[in-house]
C-alpha positions in Angstrom: 59.9 -128.1 -57.3 58.7 -125.2 -59.4 55.9 -125.6 -61.8 54.6 -123.2 -64.4 50.9 -122.7 -65.0 48.5 -120.2 -66.6 47.7 -117.3 -64.3 44.1 -116.4 -63.4 42.3 -113.5 -61.9 42.7 -114.9 -58.4 46.5 -114.6 -58.8 46.5 -110.8 -59.5 47.3 -109.6 -56.0 50.1 -112.1 -55.5 51.6 -111.4 -58.9 51.5 -107.7 -58.1 53.3 -108.2 -54.7 55.9 -110.5 -56.3 56.7 -108.0 -59.1 56.9 -105.2 -56.6 59.3 -107.2 -54.4 61.5 -107.9 -57.4 61.4 -104.4 -58.7 62.3 -102.8 -55.4 65.8 -104.4 -55.6 66.4 -104.4 -59.3 64.4 -101.5 -60.9 63.5 -98.7 -58.6 67.1 -97.4 -58.1 67.2 -96.5 -61.8 63.8 -94.8 -62.0 63.5 -91.1 -62.4 60.9 -88.7 -61.1 57.5 -90.3 -61.0 58.9 -93.7 -62.2 58.0 -95.7 -59.1 54.4 -94.4 -59.0 53.9 -94.9 -62.8 55.4 -98.4 -62.6 53.3 -99.4 -59.5 50.1 -98.2 -61.2 50.9 -100.6 -64.1 51.5 -103.6 -61.8 48.6 -103.1 -59.5 46.2 -106.1 -59.1 43.6 -104.1 -61.1 46.0 -103.4 -63.9 47.0 -107.0 -64.1 43.4 -108.1 -64.1 42.7 -105.7 -67.0 45.6 -107.2 -69.0 44.3 -110.7 -68.4 40.8 -109.6 -69.6 42.3 -108.0 -72.7 44.0 -111.2 -73.7 47.5 -110.9 -72.4 48.9 -114.4 -71.7 50.1 -114.5 -68.1 51.9 -117.5 -66.6 53.2 -118.0 -63.1 56.0 -120.1 -61.6 54.8 -121.6 -58.4 56.9 -123.2 -55.7 54.7 -124.9 -53.2 51.9 -122.4 -52.7 54.0 -119.3 -53.5 54.3 -117.5 -56.8 58.0 -117.0 -57.5 57.9 -115.9 -61.1 55.6 -114.3 -63.7 55.7 -113.8 -67.4 53.2 -112.0 -69.6 53.0 -111.9 -73.4 51.1 -109.4 -75.5 50.0 -110.1 -79.1 52.1 -113.3 -79.1 55.2 -111.3 -79.9 55.9 -108.9 -77.1 57.3 -109.9 -73.7 55.3 -107.6 -71.5 56.3 -108.7 -68.0 59.1 -111.1 -66.8 59.9 -111.1 -63.1 61.5 -113.7 -60.8 61.4 -113.5 -57.0 64.9 -112.5 -55.7 65.2 -115.7 -53.7 65.1 -117.9 -56.8 67.0 -115.7 -59.3 70.0 -117.0 -61.1 68.7 -120.6 -61.6 67.4 -120.2 -65.1 63.8 -119.6 -64.1 63.5 -116.4 -66.1 64.6 -118.1 -69.4 62.3 -121.1 -68.6 59.3 -118.8 -68.0 60.0 -116.9 -71.2 60.3 -120.0 -73.4 57.3 -121.6 -71.8 55.1 -118.6 -72.4 56.1 -118.3 -76.1 55.6 -122.0 -76.6 52.1 -121.8 -75.0 51.0 -118.8 -77.1 52.3 -120.4 -80.3 55.1 -118.1 -81.1 57.2 -119.7 -83.8 60.6 -118.1 -83.8 61.1 -119.3 -87.4 58.5 -116.8 -88.5 58.2 -114.1 -85.9 60.5 -111.7 -84.2 59.9 -111.1 -80.5 60.3 -107.7 -78.7 60.8 -106.6 -75.1 61.4 -103.2 -73.4 64.3 -104.2 -71.1 65.1 -102.5 -67.8 68.7 -101.5 -67.6 69.5 -104.3 -65.2 68.0 -107.0 -67.4 69.8 -106.1 -70.7 72.5 -108.8 -70.2 69.8 -111.4 -69.4 68.0 -110.6 -72.7 71.3 -110.6 -74.7 72.1 -114.1 -73.3 68.7 -115.1 -74.6 69.2 -113.9 -78.1 67.8 -110.4 -77.9 69.6 -107.4 -79.5 69.1 -103.6 -78.9 66.4 -102.2 -81.3 67.0 -98.5 -80.7 68.4 -96.2 -78.0 67.6 -96.1 -74.3 64.3 -94.4 -73.7 62.5 -93.0 -70.6 58.7 -93.1 -70.3 57.1 -91.6 -67.1 60.5 -91.8 -65.3 61.1 -95.5 -66.2 64.2 -96.1 -68.4 64.2 -99.0 -70.8 65.9 -100.3 -73.9 63.8 -101.7 -76.8 65.2 -105.1 -77.8 64.3 -107.7 -80.4 65.0 -111.4 -80.9 64.8 -111.8 -84.7 63.1 -114.6 -86.4 65.4 -117.4 -87.4 64.7 -118.7 -90.8 64.7 -122.5 -91.0 68.0 -124.1 -92.0 68.0 -124.9 -95.7 68.3 -128.5 -96.7 71.0 -129.3 -99.2 
């Protein structure tokens, strides 16, 4: 059974390792010069700890004693990290983590749009979850991404 809980500073090293494992398969092949180094600096235990201290909302999916997924939200409206361990991918955990995090931080889709900078390999996942491209492919420090947005859904009018 997988349970989701808030992350804490004691999880930083395991979060970093799990993200790296997931990224090696899905992200690194698309990275340009310097991309892997820049990405790994951003997912180091120290970088994750700083994000936690700065108020990013991190949640982990835990199976037994192992972290098998992580999601982080910045400013209640930007999906900063979303990674699932390769051994449990394809079972809906990514979508579950994303919705859990936004519910926990109080994001109300009726009033707020939500953004993400999607890796090339995750674009179809985000499309399936209501996100649309919000610009062209970009590359920052050798890391390609597509800005995407899930627009606020106005409440249905009552007739």
